[in-house]
ROMAR-343498 format. One line per 3 residues: number of its first residue (from 1); their letters; for each residue x, y, z of N, C-alpha, C. Coordinates in Angstrom, 2 decimals, padded with zeros to 5 digits, m for minus. Example, Ala and Ser with C-alpha at 12.3 -4.5 7.8 and 13.67 -1.06 7.14 Angstrom:
1> as> 013.19 m005.69 007.80 012.30 m004.50 007.80 013.20 m003.30 007.80 ~ 012.85 m002.25 007.08 013.67 m001.06 007.14 012.90 000.03 007.87
//
This chain:
1> msa> 033.67 022.82 m046.20 032.73 021.71 m046.27 032.07 021.70 m047.64 ~ 031.65 020.54 m048.04 031.07 020.39 m049.37 029.60 020.78 m049.39 ~ 029.13 021.10 m050.58 027.72 021.44 m050.76 026.83 020.25 m050.39
4> any> 027.30 019.05 m050.71 026.53 017.85 m050.38 026.31 017.72 m048.88 ~ 027.29 018.10 m048.09 027.15 018.03 m046.65 026.07 018.99 m046.17 ~ 026.05 020.19 m046.73 025.01 021.15 m046.35 023.63 020.65 m046.75
7> vqs> 023.53 020.06 m047.94 022.24 019.55 m048.40 021.75 018.42 m047.50 ~ 022.63 017.48 m047.16 022.20 016.36 m046.31 021.82 016.86 m044.92 ~ 022.52 017.89 m044.42 022.18 018.39 m043.08 020.83 019.11 m043.09
10> iif> 020.51 019.79 m044.16 019.20 020.45 m044.28 018.09 019.40 m044.32 ~ 018.28 018.37 m045.14 017.27 017.31 m045.24 017.11 016.59 m043.90 ~ 018.22 016.27 m043.26 018.19 015.60 m041.96 017.46 016.46 m040.93
13> glm> 017.77 017.75 m040.88 017.12 018.65 m039.94 015.63 018.79 m040.20 ~ 015.25 018.94 m041.46 013.83 019.08 m041.80 013.04 017.82 m041.46 ~ 013.63 016.66 m041.70 012.95 015.40 m041.36 012.71 015.30 m039.86
16> hga> 013.71 015.65 m039.08 013.56 015.57 m037.63 012.61 016.64 m037.11 ~ 012.69 017.84 m037.67 011.77 018.90 m037.26 010.33 018.56 m037.60 ~ 010.10 017.96 m038.76 008.75 017.60 m039.18 008.12 016.57 m038.25
19> mfl> 008.94 015.69 m037.70 008.40 014.66 m036.79 007.79 015.27 m035.54 ~ 008.28 016.44 m035.12 007.84 017.03 m033.86 006.84 018.16 m034.03 ~ 006.56 018.60 m035.25 005.75 019.80 m035.46 004.35 019.71 m034.85
22> kyv> 003.73 018.55 m034.87 002.39 018.49 m034.30 002.39 018.33 m032.78 ~ 003.56 018.17 m032.20 003.66 018.00 m030.75 004.22 019.20 m030.01 ~ 004.87 020.11 m030.73 005.50 021.27 m030.09 005.06 022.54 m030.80
25> nsf> 005.34 023.69 m030.18 005.01 024.95 m030.82 006.00 025.26 m031.94 ~ 005.70 026.29 m032.72 006.51 026.60 m033.90 007.96 026.92 m033.54 ~ 008.18 027.69 m032.49 009.53 028.06 m032.10 010.35 026.81 m031.75
28> tgv> 009.77 025.92 m030.98 010.48 024.70 m030.60 010.74 023.83 m031.81 ~ 009.79 023.77 m032.74 009.99 023.00 m033.96 011.14 023.54 m034.80 ~ 011.23 024.87 m034.90 012.33 025.48 m035.64 013.65 025.23 m034.90
31> ait> 013.63 025.33 m033.58 014.85 025.08 m032.79 015.33 023.64 m032.98 ~ 014.41 022.68 m032.96 014.78 021.28 m033.17 015.38 021.11 m034.55 ~ 014.77 021.74 m035.56 015.25 021.64 m036.93 016.68 022.17 m037.04
34> fft> 016.93 023.37 m036.52 018.27 023.94 m036.62 019.29 023.18 m035.78 ~ 018.88 022.68 m034.63 019.79 021.91 m033.79 020.22 020.64 m034.52 ~ 019.26 019.92 m035.10 019.62 018.69 m035.80 020.37 018.97 m037.09
37> mti> 020.10 020.10 m037.73 020.87 020.48 m038.92 022.33 020.71 m038.56 ~ 022.56 021.36 m037.44 023.92 021.63 m037.00 024.66 020.34 m036.68 ~ 023.99 019.45 m035.98 024.61 018.17 m035.65 024.90 017.36 m036.91
40> acw> 023.95 017.35 m037.85 024.15 016.61 m039.11 025.31 017.18 m039.91 ~ 025.47 018.49 m039.91 026.59 019.12 m040.61 027.91 018.72 m039.96 ~ 027.93 018.71 m038.64 029.12 018.30 m037.90 029.46 016.83 m038.16
43> mgy> 028.43 015.97 m038.14 028.68 014.55 m038.41 029.14 014.33 m039.85 ~ 028.58 015.08 m040.79 029.02 014.99 m042.18 030.47 015.40 m042.33 ~ 030.86 016.44 m041.60 032.26 016.87 m041.62 033.18 015.77 m041.09
46> ine> 032.77 015.16 m039.99 033.57 014.05 m039.43 033.70 012.93 m040.45 ~ 032.59 012.57 m041.08 032.62 011.50 m042.08 033.54 011.83 m043.24 ~ 033.45 013.06 m043.74 034.24 013.47 m044.90 035.72 013.61 m044.58
49> kka> 036.02 014.35 m043.53 037.40 014.78 m043.28 038.17 013.90 m042.30 ~ 037.50 013.31 m041.37 038.20 012.57 m040.31 038.08 011.06 m040.43 ~ 037.06 010.56 m041.14 036.83 009.12 m041.21 036.96 008.58 m042.63
52> dgs> 037.58 009.34 m043.49 037.81 008.91 m044.87 036.54 008.46 m045.58 ~ 035.44 009.14 m045.34 034.19 008.84 m046.02 033.32 007.79 m045.36 ~ 033.79 007.19 m044.29 033.01 006.17 m043.59 031.85 006.82 m042.84
55> ilp> 030.68 006.15 m042.86 029.54 006.66 m042.11 029.44 006.04 m040.71 ~ 030.37 005.19 m040.37 030.33 004.53 m039.06 030.38 005.50 m037.88 ~ 031.19 006.58 m037.93 031.14 007.52 m036.80 029.75 008.14 m036.60
58> sia> 029.08 008.49 m037.70 027.75 009.07 m037.58 026.73 008.06 m037.06 ~ 026.87 006.82 m037.47 025.97 005.78 m036.97 026.14 005.65 m035.46 ~ 027.38 005.64 m034.99 027.64 005.52 m033.55 027.13 006.74 m032.79
61> iha> 027.39 007.95 m033.31 026.92 009.17 m032.64 025.40 009.18 m032.58 ~ 024.75 008.84 m033.69 023.29 008.83 m033.73 022.72 007.81 m032.76 ~ 023.33 006.63 m032.69 022.86 005.59 m031.77 022.97 006.04 m030.31
64> van> 024.10 006.63 m029.96 024.29 007.12 m028.59 023.28 008.23 m028.27 ~ 023.06 009.13 m029.22 022.09 010.22 m029.00 020.68 009.67 m028.82 ~ 020.32 008.66 m029.61 018.99 008.06 m029.47 018.84 007.35 m028.13
67> ifs> 019.87 006.64 m027.72 019.82 005.96 m026.42 019.69 006.98 m025.30 ~ 020.49 008.03 m025.36 020.44 009.07 m024.32 019.06 009.74 m024.28 ~ 018.55 010.14 m025.44 017.25 010.83 m025.45 016.13 009.87 m025.02
70> glv> 016.25 008.60 m025.37 015.26 007.63 m024.91 015.28 007.45 m023.41 ~ 016.46 007.41 m022.83 016.57 007.28 m021.38 016.04 008.53 m020.67 ~ 016.35 009.68 m021.23 015.85 010.93 m020.65 014.32 010.95 m020.70
73> aaf> 013.75 010.58 m021.83 012.29 010.54 m021.95 011.69 009.49 m021.02 ~ 012.34 008.35 m020.92 011.82 007.28 m020.07 011.79 007.68 m018.61 ~ 012.77 008.42 m018.18 012.84 008.83 m016.79 012.33 010.26 m016.58
76> tli> 011.72 010.83 m017.61 011.13 012.17 m017.60 012.04 013.21 m016.96 ~ 013.27 013.24 m017.44 014.22 014.23 m016.95 014.14 015.54 m017.71 ~ 013.32 015.56 m018.76 013.19 016.80 m019.54 011.93 017.54 m019.17
//
């Protein structure tokens, strides 16, 4: 994987972790950060290697994840 993919995944993870820091404890905030970093790295890999540089797969994955997490939150399944 490229260095750029690692950099974008770190930025993506930190942005998502920062959004939750005032609502969750430190451990959960770090877990959210690393979880989203891992997903961002995976999506970057898909974009680079499997989709010929297109960001459309990541847009679709992110949209589905947001819909799913919104439904879970709406129905308080978490």
